[in-house]
C-alpha positions, 0 to 999 in steps of 0.5 A: 784558464786559457791565456789570451794569445794568438792561437798556436799552430802545431804544424808550424804553418800560419792558419788559413784564412776563411774562404770569404776573406778575399778583399785586400787593400788599405782602408781609406784614412790609412796614413802612408809614409812618402817622400812628401811626409805622411799622406792618407792613402786615398790622396796618393796618385801614380808617380808619388814616391813611397818609402818602403822597408825593402827598397827605400823610395819607390815610385807608385805605378797605379792606384785603384779604389773600390768599395767592398764589404770586407772582413775587417780586423781592429788592431789596438795601438801599441799591440804589435810592439812599441808604437806599432801601430801608432793609433788604433787601426782597422785593416781588411782581414786579408791585408798582409802584415809584416810581423817581427815579434813573438807572433812570427815565431808562434805562427810561422816558426820564424823571426819574422813573417808576412801574415794576413791580419785575420790570422793575428786575431787574439780577441783582446788587442786584435779583434774581428770586426766582422764584415764592414763596408770599406773603401779599399785603396789598392797600390800598384808597384813594379815589385812587391814591397813592404810599406809603412802605414799607420806605424805598421809594415804592410805587404803590398803585392806587385802591380794589382789589377787596376780598375777605374777609380771608384769614389 
């Protein structure tokens, strides 16, 4: 009987994402922790102050949204630790997630690791949803940050290429 756990990698490196998994951003409806409280990501605007794990309060420099067909992953409430995430979450498979449990050791050989959500699929608590039409919101900062979103710690790169807001 095969245990239902995240796949192990003998080389100690995280598994590679499939080439077609390229879209990244936070799905509309994702709740972000800000200085004004919890706010859905689609309501953020440049100048808002976002609470980050690595730098405390930082000022959001840019926001862009795009509709895309992206590979998606569903993460069940509590499957990445106590209250992580707080509720069921859908993320683009390419979205980088900070992992600080046994998965980090199993997949990256470290106590913590930033891995694409698609690498965490276990088929039971973290599942592949296939391609989905999603409104993805990209956040731009002066430096990379880890933000608190729906009880998860998600990595956001430094300034992303910003396009006009597409509704």
